[in-house]
C-alpha positions as CSV (number, residue, x, y, z in Angstrom):
1,M,88.2,99.3,99.1
2,N,88.5,101.0,102.4
3,N,85.3,102.9,103.0
4,T,87.1,105.8,104.8
5,N,88.8,106.7,101.5
6,N,86.7,108.9,99.1
7,I,88.7,108.1,96.0
8,D,88.1,104.7,94.3
9,I,90.6,102.4,92.8
10,Q,89.7,103.3,89.2
11,T,90.5,107.0,89.9
12,Y,93.9,105.9,91.4
13,K,94.6,103.8,88.4
14,K,93.9,106.7,86.1
15,Y,96.2,109.0,87.9
16,K,98.8,106.2,88.2
17,S,98.9,105.8,84.4
18,K,99.1,109.6,84.0
19,Y,102.1,109.8,86.3
20,E,103.7,106.9,84.4
21,F,103.2,108.9,81.1
22,I,104.7,112.0,82.6
23,Q,107.7,110.1,84.0
24,T,108.4,108.6,80.6
25,N,108.2,112.0,78.8
26,L,110.5,113.6,81.4
27,Q,113.0,110.8,81.0
28,E,113.0,111.3,77.3
29,I,113.7,115.1,77.8
30,I,116.6,114.2,80.1
31,D,117.9,111.8,77.4
32,I,117.6,114.5,74.7
33,C,119.5,117.0,77.0
34,L,122.3,114.5,77.4
35,E,122.4,113.8,73.7
36,L,122.6,117.6,72.9
37,E,125.3,118.0,75.5
38,N,127.3,115.3,73.8
39,I,126.9,117.1,70.5
40,L,127.8,120.5,71.9
41,T,130.9,119.2,73.7
42,D,132.1,117.8,70.4
43,S,135.4,119.5,69.4
44,S,133.9,120.7,66.1
45,A,131.0,122.6,67.8
46,D,131.2,126.4,67.7
47,P,132.1,127.6,71.3
48,E,129.5,130.4,71.0
49,D,126.8,127.9,70.2
50,A,127.9,125.7,73.1
51,N,127.6,128.6,75.5
52,F,124.2,129.7,74.1
53,L,122.8,126.2,74.3
54,N,124.1,125.3,77.8
55,L,121.6,122.7,79.0
56,D,122.8,122.1,82.6
57,A,120.3,124.2,84.4
58,F,117.4,122.9,82.2
59,K,118.5,119.3,82.6
60,D,118.8,119.7,86.4
61,L,115.3,121.2,86.6
62,I,113.9,118.3,84.6
63,K,115.7,115.7,86.7
64,L,114.2,117.3,89.8
65,D,110.7,117.3,88.3
66,H,111.2,113.6,87.2
67,Q,112.2,112.6,90.8
68,Q,109.2,114.5,92.3
69,I,106.8,112.8,89.8
70,R,108.4,109.4,90.6
71,T,107.8,110.0,94.3
72,K,104.2,110.9,93.7
73,H,103.7,107.9,91.5
74,D,105.1,105.6,94.1
75,K,102.8,107.1,96.8
76,I,99.8,106.5,94.5
77,C,100.8,102.9,93.8
78,K,101.2,102.3,97.5
79,K,97.8,103.8,98.3
80,I,96.2,101.7,95.6
81,Y,97.7,98.5,96.8
82,N,97.0,99.2,100.5
83,N,93.3,100.1,99.9
84,C,92.4,97.5,97.3
85,Q,90.4,94.5,98.3
86,H,92.5,92.3,96.1
87,E,90.9,89.6,94.0
88,F,93.6,87.7,92.1
89,V,93.0,86.0,88.8
90,K,95.4,83.7,87.0
91,D,96.4,84.3,83.4
92,L,98.8,83.0,80.8
93,V,101.1,85.7,79.3
94,D,103.1,85.3,76.1
95,I,106.8,86.1,76.9
96,T,108.0,85.3,73.4
97,P,106.1,83.8,70.4
98,D,107.1,80.3,71.6
99,K,107.1,80.8,75.4
100,S,104.3,81.7,77.9
101,Q,104.3,82.3,81.6
102,H,101.5,81.9,84.2
103,I,100.9,85.0,86.3
104,S,98.5,86.0,89.0
105,Y,97.2,89.6,89.3
106,C,94.5,91.6,91.0
107,K,91.7,92.4,88.7
108,F,91.1,95.7,90.4
109,C,94.5,97.3,91.0
110,E,96.6,95.1,88.6
111,M,99.1,94.2,91.3
112,T,100.9,91.0,90.4
113,E,101.1,88.3,93.0
114,F,104.4,86.5,93.4
């Protein structure tokens, strides 16, 4: 790890996983908004309910948050990879019950080597 940086790799990994969790939840909220929009635009929906439950502004706000979180997550990943003193290990990963694949990844930052 670069000595000029005060935050260690483990701290970055912790925040990286938290951003991944937030991203997933925001994407689920966007999906729910889209599903509700589809229900509300159904011809059998009461027009008053459709107006009351207009989700456009909420959905747009969540999409903006999602993009900002994704940008921060990408910056964190880049900082991890750039500051890690990579030490790659080889492993065998099960792809299916009958098939495995050899991979190589950094034991510190978990970056995979191609």
